[in-house]
C-alpha positions, 0 to 999 in steps of 0.5 A, spaced: 154 904 259 148 910 258 141 908 255 142 907 247 139 913 244 135 912 237 133 920 237 134 926 241 128 930 244 130 937 246 123 941 246 126 948 247 131 947 241 129 948 233 130 941 230 132 942 223 133 935 220 134 928 222 140 925 218 142 917 218 145 918 225 145 925 227 140 930 229 141 937 227 138 943 231 138 950 229 141 955 234 141 961 230 148 963 227 150 956 229 148 949 229 148 943 234 149 936 232 147 930 236 150 924 234 145 918 236 146 911 237 143 909 230 146 905 225 147 906 218 150 901 213 149 901 205 145 908 206 140 904 210 138 906 217 137 900 222 132 899 227 137 897 233 141 902 236 149 901 238 150 903 245 155 909 246 156 909 239 154 917 238 158 919 244 164 915 241 163 918 234 163 925 237 169 924 242 173 921 236 171 927 232 173 932 237 180 929 238 181 929 230 179 936 229 183 938 235 189 934 232 189 936 225 187 944 226 194 946 223 192 943 217 185 946 216 180 950 220 174 946 222 167 948 224 167 947 231 164 953 235 168 957 240 162 957 245 161 951 250 156 946 248 154 945 255 151 952 255 145 950 250 142 945 254 137 948 259 136 942 264 141 938 268 138 932 265 139 934 258 146 936 259 147 929 262 144 926 256 146 930 250 153 934 252 158 928 250 154 926 244 153 933 241 158 938 237 156 946 237 158 948 230 159 954 226 154 954 220 157 953 213 155 952 206 157 945 205 160 943 198 156 938 194 161 933 194 164 928 199 172 927 199 174 920 200 182 918 201 184 911 199 190 908 202 188 900 201 184 896 196 178 895 199 170 895 199 167 898 193 174 900 191 176 893 190 170 891 187 171 896 182 179 894 181 177 887 179 172 889 174 176 895 171 183 895 173 182 902 175 179 905 182 174 910 180 177 911 173 184 912 176 188 906 173 192 902 178 198 897 177 196 890 175 195 884 179 194 887 186 190 883 191 185 885 196 187 889 202 193 891 198 196 898 200 196 902 194 203 905 191 200 912 194 194 914 197 189 917 192 183 922 192 176 919 190 170 924 190 163 922 190 156 925 190 152 926 196 147 921 197 140 924 198 136 920 203 134 913 201 140 913 195 147 911 195 153 915 194 156 915 187 163 915 186 165 921 180 171 923 177 175 929 179 173 932 172 166 931 175 168 934 182 171 940 178 165 941 174 161 941 181 165 946 185 170 949 180 178 947 179 181 951 184 176 948 190 177 941 187 184 941 188 184 944 195 179 939 197 184 934 194 190 936 197 187 937 204 184 930 204 190 927 202 194 931 207 189 929 213 189 922 211 197 921 211 198 924 217 192 921 221 194 914 217 201 915 220 199 916 227 194 911 227 199 906 225 203 908 231 197 906 235 196 899 232 190 901 227 191 901 219 186 907 216 184 903 210 180 909 207 176 915 210 171 920 208 171 927 209 166 933 208 168 940 207 164 947 207 165 954 206 165 959 212 165 965 207 171 964 202 175 959 207 175 952 206 172 948 213 172 941 215 165 939 217 161 934 219 165 928 223 172 926 223 175 919 222 170 916 226 168 908 225 162 911 221 166 914 216 173 910 216 175 903 215 179 901 221 183 895 221 187 892 227 195 892 224 197 885 228 191 882 224 192 885 217 194 880 211 194 882 204 189 878 200 184 877 205 179 882 208 181 884 215 177 884 221 175 891 222 174 896 228 168 899 224 161 898 222 165 894 216 163 888 221 156 889 220 157 890 213 160 883 213 155 880 217 149 883 212 153 880 206 153 873 209 146 873 210 144 875 203 141 882 205 139 885 198 141 892 201 134 895 200 130 898 206 127 895 210 133 893 214 133 887 218 133 886 226 141 885 228 142 879 233 144 881 240 151 878 239 152 883 233 150 889 236 154 887 242 161 886 238 160 892 234 159 896 240 166 893 243 169 895 236 167 902 237 170 902 244 176 899 242 178 903 236 176 909 241 181 907 246 187 905 241 186 912 237 185 917 243 188 913 249 181 915 253 175 910 255 168 913 255 
């Protein structure tokens, strides 16, 4: 297990931005995305890193980008990521947690595919009988599989704020009807194929979040792909309708934070060692089951 990384330091590259989890470097015509081991939950970054998390996020994204390239192009560069690093030490420290990507124009919406009634979707349904404004059949239970996967866009959160679910009409207003429909259709296509694959590997993908950008006029899949940070993974053998299943992703941390009564506002509390270790174990297990590989 490598030493946990809270932030990268590559002095000969131009640091463009530090996100909640990723550090972004400007390579001129391309970007370098370095996934750290920082943990973000409820849009707040925690002081405790999760060991190996950044490598798992990157390697899992690479797996899915390759697997789904027949559906939509992604932002990965054709050039080797190893060439970016000037020292052997930096190559060892950063190559497995980095993606070299083409610059795109990111869309101002996030694309969420939901196949099960969970999380904020379950809360919304209990209050309104709908999910993000979309009517659902009555008397559904928590974690129940939806009749069909649905697309629920959201706005992108600014630093320190929360994503907000929006209607499809609002998404049309932000990106135009043609592009909104294209994003919706490709989101659901990726989700259906990924969910079928994951279920054959004993994991249920309850929901997931994608980001897209434009490379010229071409819609392009960007950021990360079906990772434990962007998805809700459930073990298939422990799934039961009516309860929130145990998860392979950071929902485990969210559940802990809910149990201790944290108000979901900064500053984030310190996480106990056992929560950090169990979370790391869950990231590793999801990676192994879905990709067949270990770090």
